[in-house]
C-alpha distance (Angstrom), angle and dihedral (degrees) to the residues before:
residue distance angle dihedral
M1 . . .
L2 3.80 . .
L3 3.79 94.5 .
L4 3.81 88.7 58.9
C5 3.78 93.9 49.7
V6 3.76 101.7 97.1
S7 3.79 94.3 47.6
L8 3.79 93.0 42.8
V9 3.76 92.6 52.9
A10 3.79 91.3 63.8
V11 3.81 90.1 50.2
S12 3.79 92.6 47.8
A13 3.79 90.3 48.6
L14 3.81 88.0 61.1
A15 3.79 97.3 37.5
V16 3.77 97.3 46.1
Q17 3.77 120.8 67.6
A18 3.79 108.7 -122.5
P19 3.82 108.1 -89.2
G20 3.75 109.3 -102.9
A21 3.79 96.9 30.5
G22 3.78 112.9 122.5
E23 3.80 92.7 -10.8
Q24 3.77 125.6 129.8
R25 3.77 117.8 -132.4
R26 3.81 128.6 -125.6
G27 3.74 115.3 -52.4
A28 3.79 90.0 61.2
A29 3.79 121.4 113.5
K30 3.77 91.2 -78.1
A31 3.79 128.9 26.9
P32 3.81 115.8 -133.4
N33 3.77 124.7 -97.5
V34 3.80 115.5 -109.8
V35 3.80 129.6 -146.2
L36 3.80 117.7 -172.4
V37 3.81 118.1 -169.4
V38 3.80 114.8 -171.7
S39 3.78 121.4 -176.3
D40 3.79 128.6 -173.0
S41 3.81 128.2 -111.8
F42 3.82 97.9 -0.1
D43 3.82 114.6 156.9
G44 3.79 105.0 -132.5
R45 3.79 92.4 -150.2
L46 3.81 88.7 73.9
T47 3.80 89.5 71.6
F48 3.80 95.3 67.8
H49 3.81 139.8 33.0
P50 2.99 130.6 -34.3
G51 3.82 95.2 11.3
S52 3.78 90.5 51.3
Q53 3.81 90.1 65.8
V54 3.79 94.7 69.7
V55 3.82 100.1 64.0
K56 3.80 137.1 22.1
L57 3.81 110.5 -111.9
P58 3.83 103.4 168.2
F59 3.79 97.7 170.8
I60 3.77 95.5 46.8
N61 3.81 85.6 50.8
F62 3.81 88.4 48.6
M63 3.82 89.6 55.4
K64 3.81 91.8 45.8
A65 3.80 92.6 53.4
R66 3.81 94.1 45.5
G67 3.76 100.4 36.6
T68 3.79 147.4 12.2
S69 3.78 125.5 -59.2
F70 3.80 123.8 -164.0
L71 3.79 110.5 -140.3
N72 3.80 96.3 -166.6
A73 3.80 106.7 41.4
Y74 3.80 119.1 146.4
T75 3.75 141.9 -171.0
N76 3.80 116.2 -115.9
S77 3.80 90.0 -139.1
P78 3.81 122.7 13.0
I79 3.80 98.1 -131.8
C80 3.80 132.1 76.5
C81 3.82 109.8 -104.5
P82 3.84 100.8 34.7
S83 3.80 90.9 45.3
R84 3.78 92.9 50.7
A85 3.81 90.8 44.5
A86 3.81 87.7 58.5
M87 3.80 91.5 47.1
W88 3.80 95.1 50.3
S89 3.83 96.1 40.4
G90 3.80 101.8 36.8
L91 3.82 88.3 -133.2
F92 3.80 133.1 116.9
T93 3.78 117.3 -105.2
H94 3.80 96.0 -106.5
L95 3.82 88.7 55.7
T96 3.81 94.3 52.3
E97 3.84 90.3 37.6
S98 3.78 88.4 -137.9
W99 3.78 92.8 158.3
N100 3.80 101.1 166.6
N101 3.79 144.0 -5.5
F102 3.81 90.1 -74.3
K103 3.81 96.7 51.9
G104 3.78 118.1 60.2
L105 3.78 136.5 128.0
D106 3.77 124.4 -31.5
P107 3.84 108.8 -96.9
N108 3.82 88.9 -118.3
Y109 3.81 94.6 52.0
T110 3.82 113.7 133.2
T111 3.80 107.1 -115.3
W112 3.79 129.2 -171.8
M113 3.81 88.2 -98.3
D114 3.80 90.9 56.5
V115 3.81 90.4 51.3
M116 3.80 92.3 48.5
E117 3.80 90.5 49.8
R118 3.82 90.5 52.8
H119 3.80 88.2 53.4
G120 3.79 94.7 55.1
Y121 3.80 105.0 -84.8
R122 3.80 120.3 136.9
T123 3.81 106.3 -130.7
Q124 3.78 137.4 -160.2
K125 3.79 136.5 164.2
F126 3.78 133.5 -168.0
G127 3.78 134.7 -178.4
K128 3.77 131.3 6.5
L129 3.81 116.3 12.3
D130 3.82 105.0 153.9
Y131 3.80 99.7 164.5
T132 3.82 100.4 116.0
S133 3.80 130.2 80.7
G134 3.78 127.7 -95.5
H135 3.79 105.0 49.1
H136 3.82 137.2 111.8
S137 3.78 130.0 51.3
I138 3.79 131.8 -52.6
S139 3.81 87.3 -114.9
N140 3.79 92.0 56.2
R141 3.81 91.4 52.2
V142 3.79 98.1 43.8
E143 3.80 92.9 46.0
A144 3.81 90.1 53.4
W145 3.80 93.5 46.2
T146 3.82 93.9 49.0
R147 3.80 99.2 42.8
D148 3.83 90.4 113.6
V149 3.81 93.5 55.3
A150 3.81 114.0 113.3
F151 3.78 97.4 -112.7
L152 3.78 136.0 92.9
L153 3.81 116.6 -141.4
R154 3.77 132.6 166.2
Q155 3.80 107.5 -114.2
E156 3.79 100.4 177.3
G157 3.75 138.4 49.8
R158 3.77 118.9 -106.5
P159 3.84 106.7 -87.5
M160 3.78 112.4 -100.4
V161 3.80 141.8 170.0
N162 3.78 131.4 -124.0
L163 3.80 122.4 -166.9
I164 3.80 130.6 -158.8
H165 3.80 103.1 -146.3
N166 3.78 94.4 -143.3
R167 3.78 122.2 109.6
T168 3.81 92.0 -161.4
K169 3.83 98.7 46.9
V170 3.80 103.4 116.7
R171 3.79 104.9 157.1
V172 3.77 100.9 63.6
M173 3.82 98.3 145.4
E174 3.79 94.2 49.8
R175 3.83 96.6 179.2
D176 3.81 91.7 56.2
W177 3.79 91.0 48.6
Q178 3.80 90.5 50.1
N179 3.80 90.9 52.7
T180 3.80 90.0 47.2
D181 3.82 88.8 52.3
K182 3.81 90.0 50.3
A183 3.79 91.2 51.7
I184 3.82 91.5 49.6
N185 3.81 92.2 47.4
W186 3.80 89.2 51.5
L187 3.79 90.1 52.1
R188 3.80 91.2 49.6
K189 3.79 99.2 42.6
E190 3.81 104.3 28.8
A191 3.79 116.1 14.1
I192 3.80 95.0 47.9
N193 3.82 89.4 62.6
Y194 3.80 98.1 49.2
T195 3.78 120.7 110.9
E196 3.80 89.5 -165.9
P197 3.81 122.8 68.6
F198 3.80 116.9 -96.5
V199 3.78 137.0 -148.3
L200 3.80 119.2 -151.3
Y201 3.80 126.2 -170.2
L202 3.82 123.5 -164.2
G203 3.81 119.2 -174.7
L204 3.81 118.7 -163.8
N205 3.79 127.2 -164.8
L206 3.80 94.2 -152.6
P207 2.95 137.3 127.6
H208 3.82 87.0 28.2
P209 3.84 111.1 115.4
Y210 3.80 115.9 -99.5
P211 3.82 126.9 -111.1
S212 3.78 113.4 -89.1
P213 3.82 126.8 -143.7
S214 3.80 112.5 -57.7
S215 3.78 95.1 -115.8
G216 3.77 140.4 28.0
E217 3.77 132.7 35.0
N218 3.80 96.8 -28.3
F219 3.79 99.6 51.2
G220 3.80 116.5 148.9
S221 3.81 133.1 29.1
S222 3.77 96.7 -46.5
T223 3.82 102.9 122.2
F224 3.80 121.0 110.6
H225 3.80 102.1 -156.2
T226 3.80 130.7 -175.5
S227 3.80 145.2 129.2
L228 3.77 134.5 -105.4
Y229 3.79 87.7 -105.1
W230 3.80 92.7 65.2
L231 3.80 94.8 36.7
G232 3.78 85.1 61.4
K233 3.81 88.3 67.0
V234 3.82 91.3 60.7
S235 3.79 124.5 88.5
R236 3.81 102.0 -142.8
D237 3.80 92.1 -170.0
A238 3.82 89.4 61.1
I239 3.81 94.4 52.2
K240 3.77 110.4 114.8
I241 3.80 119.5 -143.0
P242 3.82 103.9 -139.9
K243 3.78 120.8 -127.5
W244 3.81 116.2 -118.6
S245 3.76 130.0 -154.2
P246 3.81 114.6 -129.2
L247 3.81 111.4 -92.4
S248 3.80 90.1 -114.3
E249 3.81 91.4 56.6
M250 3.81 98.8 46.3
H251 3.76 120.3 116.0
P252 3.85 105.9 -98.8
V253 3.80 93.2 -116.2
D254 3.81 90.7 49.2
Y255 3.80 90.4 50.3
Y256 3.82 90.9 51.7
S257 3.81 89.8 49.9
S258 3.78 93.7 47.5
Y259 3.80 92.0 47.9
T260 3.80 96.8 47.0
K261 3.81 89.2 47.4
N262 3.82 88.8 54.6
C263 3.81 93.3 -118.1
T264 3.81 102.7 122.4
G265 3.80 93.6 89.6
G266 3.78 126.5 88.0
F267 3.80 120.4 -68.2
T268 3.77 125.6 -173.7
E269 3.79 119.9 -135.1
K270 3.81 87.9 -114.4
E271 3.82 91.2 55.8
I272 3.78 92.1 50.3
K273 3.78 93.2 46.2
N274 3.81 91.5 49.0
I275 3.81 92.8 50.6
R276 3.78 90.3 51.0
A277 3.82 93.4 44.3
F278 3.80 92.1 50.5
Y279 3.80 90.6 47.7
Y280 3.81 91.4 52.0
A281 3.81 89.6 48.6
M282 3.81 88.8 54.2
C283 3.82 87.5 52.5
A284 3.81 89.3 53.9
E285 3.80 90.2 54.5
T286 3.81 89.0 49.9
D287 3.80 90.2 52.5
A288 3.81 90.1 52.8
M289 3.80 91.8 57.1
L290 3.79 90.4 50.1
G291 3.79 85.7 51.4
E292 3.78 93.1 53.7
I293 3.81 89.1 57.9
I294 3.82 92.2 48.3
L295 3.81 92.1 48.4
A296 3.80 92.1 48.4
L297 3.81 90.5 52.5
H298 3.80 89.4 49.9
Q299 3.80 93.9 48.7
L300 3.81 91.0 49.2
D301 3.83 91.5 49.2
L302 3.80 89.2 -117.5
L303 3.81 100.3 113.7
Q304 3.80 93.8 86.7
K305 3.80 90.3 51.4
T306 3.80 97.3 45.4
I307 3.79 135.0 77.7
V308 3.81 108.1 -145.2
I309 3.81 119.1 -158.1
Y310 3.79 125.7 -173.4
S311 3.80 126.2 -169.7
S312 3.81 143.4 134.7
D313 3.79 136.0 -127.8
H314 3.84 92.5 -121.7
G315 3.79 140.9 -34.6
E316 3.80 135.9 -98.1
L317 3.81 126.5 -112.9
A318 3.82 93.7 -150.9
M319 3.83 90.9 -166.7
E320 3.80 97.8 -41.4
H321 3.80 110.3 140.0
R322 3.81 87.9 12.4
Q323 3.81 92.5 -69.5
F324 3.77 142.8 100.5
Y325 3.81 127.5 -158.9
K326 3.82 118.7 38.4
M327 3.89 128.6 -90.9
S328 3.81 90.2 120.3
M329 3.79 137.6 100.6
Y330 3.80 92.4 -137.0
E331 3.80 114.4 117.9
A332 3.80 96.6 -105.4
S333 3.80 90.0 57.4
A334 3.82 103.1 34.6
H335 3.82 103.8 33.8
V336 3.81 112.3 89.6
P337 3.81 134.7 -174.4
L338 3.80 117.0 -107.0
L339 3.79 120.9 178.6
M340 3.81 132.6 161.2
M341 3.78 132.8 -172.4
G342 3.78 135.3 165.7
P343 3.79 143.2 79.8
G344 3.78 111.3 -7.6
I345 3.81 95.2 6.4
K346 3.79 116.6 123.5
V347 3.80 115.4 -108.0
D348 3.81 124.7 -123.7
L349 3.79 92.5 -2.2
Q350 3.80 124.6 149.9
V351 3.80 114.4 -161.7
S352 3.80 116.7 -156.9
N353 3.83 96.5 -171.7
V354 3.80 115.1 115.4
V355 3.82 111.3 -108.2
S356 3.80 135.0 163.3
L357 3.78 144.2 -158.4
V358 3.83 94.8 -88.9
D359 3.81 84.5 69.7
I360 3.81 91.1 69.3
Y361 3.84 93.6 73.5
P362 3.84 95.9 57.2
T363 3.81 90.8 38.3
M364 3.81 92.2 56.8
L365 3.79 91.4 49.4
D366 3.80 91.8 45.1
I367 3.81 90.9 52.8
A368 3.80 88.4 54.1
G369 3.80 92.7 46.9
I370 3.81 92.0 -116.3
P371 3.82 117.8 148.5
L372 3.80 111.8 -106.9
P373 3.81 121.5 -118.3
Q374 3.79 114.0 -115.8
N375 3.80 96.4 -131.4
L376 3.81 99.1 64.3
S377 3.79 121.5 122.2
G378 3.80 91.3 -150.8
Y379 3.78 135.5 69.6
S380 3.78 131.1 -140.0
L381 3.79 113.8 -95.8
L382 3.79 93.6 -151.6
P383 3.82 94.6 91.0
L384 3.81 86.9 59.0
S385 3.80 96.3 43.6
S386 3.80 109.8 23.7
E387 3.80 125.0 98.7
T388 3.79 92.5 -136.7
F389 3.82 96.4 64.6
K390 3.81 107.3 81.3
N391 3.81 103.6 157.1
E392 3.80 105.4 93.9
H393 3.81 93.7 -174.5
K394 3.80 90.1 54.6
V395 3.80 91.1 47.2
K396 3.80 92.5 54.9
N397 3.79 90.1 54.8
L398 3.78 94.5 50.2
H399 3.81 99.3 65.5
P400 3.83 115.1 39.4
P401 3.83 116.0 -119.6
W402 3.81 92.3 -113.0
I403 3.79 142.1 58.1
L404 3.80 130.3 -152.7
S405 3.79 126.3 -139.3
E406 3.80 126.2 175.2
F407 3.80 137.0 -179.9
H408 3.80 130.7 -161.1
G409 3.81 104.7 160.6
C410 3.80 141.0 95.4
N411 3.83 129.2 -45.6
V412 3.83 90.7 34.9
N413 3.81 119.2 82.2
A414 3.82 98.1 -155.8
S415 3.78 134.6 44.4
T416 3.79 105.6 -99.8
Y417 3.80 130.0 -150.8
M418 3.78 126.7 -170.4
L419 3.79 126.4 -165.7
R420 3.80 112.5 -169.7
T421 3.80 118.0 -167.5
N422 3.82 132.7 161.6
H423 3.81 99.8 -47.4
W424 3.80 100.7 -22.0
K425 3.77 128.1 93.3
Y426 3.79 115.0 -167.4
I427 3.82 119.6 -170.8
A428 3.82 120.7 -169.1
Y429 3.78 127.0 -176.0
S430 3.79 138.8 -150.1
D431 3.83 111.1 -40.4
G432 3.80 94.4 -7.5
A433 3.80 92.9 -110.3
S434 3.80 111.3 56.7
V435 3.83 94.4 57.9
L436 3.80 123.2 42.6
P437 3.82 115.8 -116.0
Q438 3.79 126.3 -125.0
L439 3.78 129.1 -133.5
F440 3.79 125.0 -171.3
D441 3.79 130.5 -174.3
L442 3.79 100.5 -146.2
S443 3.80 92.6 -170.4
S444 3.81 92.3 64.8
D445 3.81 100.2 19.7
P446 3.83 108.4 37.9
D447 3.82 91.2 160.8
E448 3.83 90.5 57.4
L449 3.78 95.7 -131.2
T450 3.81 99.2 138.2
N451 3.79 121.8 61.7
V452 3.83 105.2 -153.5
A453 3.82 98.1 179.0
V454 3.81 91.8 114.5
K455 3.80 93.1 41.9
F456 3.81 92.8 55.5
P457 3.81 105.9 34.5
E458 3.82 94.2 161.8
I459 3.80 92.5 55.2
T460 3.80 90.8 43.6
Y461 3.80 91.1 51.9
S462 3.81 93.2 45.3
L463 3.80 93.4 50.3
D464 3.80 91.5 45.3
Q465 3.79 90.3 53.3
K466 3.79 90.3 48.8
L467 3.80 90.1 49.8
R468 3.82 90.8 50.5
S469 3.80 89.9 51.1
I470 3.81 88.7 57.9
I471 3.80 98.5 40.0
N472 3.80 133.3 7.9
Y473 3.76 89.4 -132.1
P474 3.83 99.0 178.3
K475 3.81 88.1 56.5
V476 3.80 92.4 46.5
S477 3.81 90.6 49.5
A478 3.81 90.5 52.0
S479 3.81 90.1 50.7
V480 3.80 90.9 51.7
H481 3.83 91.3 49.0
Q482 3.80 90.0 53.2
Y483 3.81 92.7 45.0
N484 3.81 91.8 51.1
K485 3.79 93.2 53.1
E486 3.78 94.4 44.8
Q487 3.79 92.7 49.3
F488 3.78 92.8 46.4
I489 3.81 91.5 51.0
K490 3.82 91.3 50.3
W491 3.79 90.9 49.5
K492 3.81 92.9 45.5
Q493 3.81 91.3 50.9
S494 3.81 91.5 48.1
I495 3.81 90.3 54.8
G496 3.82 93.6 49.8
Q497 3.77 119.2 -176.9
N498 3.81 91.1 -7.9
Y499 3.83 90.2 67.3
S500 3.81 95.1 104.0
N501 3.81 93.9 48.0
V502 3.80 92.8 48.0
I503 3.78 96.6 47.4
A504 3.80 91.0 45.3
N505 3.81 90.0 61.8
L506 3.77 101.6 48.7
R507 3.81 122.0 109.2
W508 3.80 90.8 -71.8
H509 3.81 91.8 57.1
Q510 3.80 95.8 118.7
D511 3.81 91.8 60.8
W512 3.80 97.9 31.2
Q513 3.78 95.9 56.2
K514 3.80 91.9 57.3
E515 3.82 93.2 66.9
P516 3.83 108.9 4.8
R517 3.82 96.1 160.8
K518 3.79 90.8 54.0
Y519 3.80 92.6 53.9
E520 3.80 94.5 42.7
S521 3.81 88.3 52.5
A522 3.82 90.3 50.9
I523 3.81 90.0 53.7
D524 3.82 91.4 48.7
Q525 3.79 90.7 51.6
W526 3.81 91.4 48.2
L527 3.79 92.0 52.0
K528 3.81 91.5 52.9
T529 3.81 93.5 52.7
H530 3.81 119.0 91.5
M531 3.78 92.3 -22.0
N532 3.77 129.1 144.1
P533 3.86 102.9 -106.2
R534 3.80 92.1 -139.4
A535 3.81 91.2 56.7
V536 3.82 91.0 53.3
């Protein structure tokens, strides 16, 4: 069916009345169905101009034309588990205390899907969830816990590409395709028979980089992998080679990130362009799976009865700012796609308001007509996207003109806080004093190459005060420092005498094994500093 997708979408565009036209919103006899598709590592800037020129994304374009797209949507934490914890709880990261990929929500936490099920919705989920505690590798945990230790170790393999030389190979990420198939089969065999509304979640791993070989230079998930089929969807001439600051001029946190991600070495322009091309090709494959869901809904005559939402947990740097992966507040990492279409949703609307993933929880409940809890960090997106909300002044007062994102995990050696407003992005670190902040004017500097925090001290101070009114970030940073040490001590004690051998063979093994005593001594010194004596 996939090979027919692009041609079918034009037919369905003519055959299907534009979602939203002539439909009544929630509160009618039957609430709409909801399908939420969430990918991993998808740069939201690819969903609008000029980023949309670099790769063909027909089904994202289909949703844009027949629904509402949010041009300034952000993750609340640019890493998998904390971001998804925010999405499923509707709470900021410091409220869930989802500090890293190992610490998320309690498995029994009441999510928006649980609430919708209690109110009569049939529910189902397939694929990547990753919002509860206890997952990810030992390396990922230890690297996050020890980020304050006074050493600098490469924790990732050098980013690389891997090509399948087959122009007809479509299903590259087989596990994602299998989960997509499961979701479609559920729609065909189960959902189509329900008299109650349903909510379906599909989580995709693409376009997250693939795991690399378990030893050697390319250790970690640093492989951008695709086939000639998907590379054919990429316009190589439109690929932008990002500008880099000299290593000596990088912000200290950025330098730490670049080094631990093994990106401080030399890269040719061809290498960089290939990494970015392969990443965009992986995005095209992601779009195709979203399309399979849309086409299945159309074929089952469910599209007109279903609100479809597409987003991602975070973006992908793809060698911008001399980094790959995420764990950064730069646009490539923090900006996510967010599109909605369906009954009652405005058609061909682009919303410039800043929004974030915590807004998904109240939006899902609002779609279902369920009263919203008062403690949520997020706000419903329906006033910005629904046909029934006409008062623009009222709409502006519903969602605040800012979003908060924070990061406390690996590959970054200071807790990081981002406040995004109209055209300003303010980034504070740690206690607000020990690490210099960053300020970017995205209207004149969309590539975020010039930190103007010193140039505009009044704006910097004003945004910092606003940030502190939302979150006491020095206190949160101190809590994370304490948590990291306590967790590391527990882990170290559980390992016993094998501690040195285990830590010497984590992802940083190539660097660690050169001077193991030096690094062990650095950890010992870190544990003795500002630590509760009873914990030690």
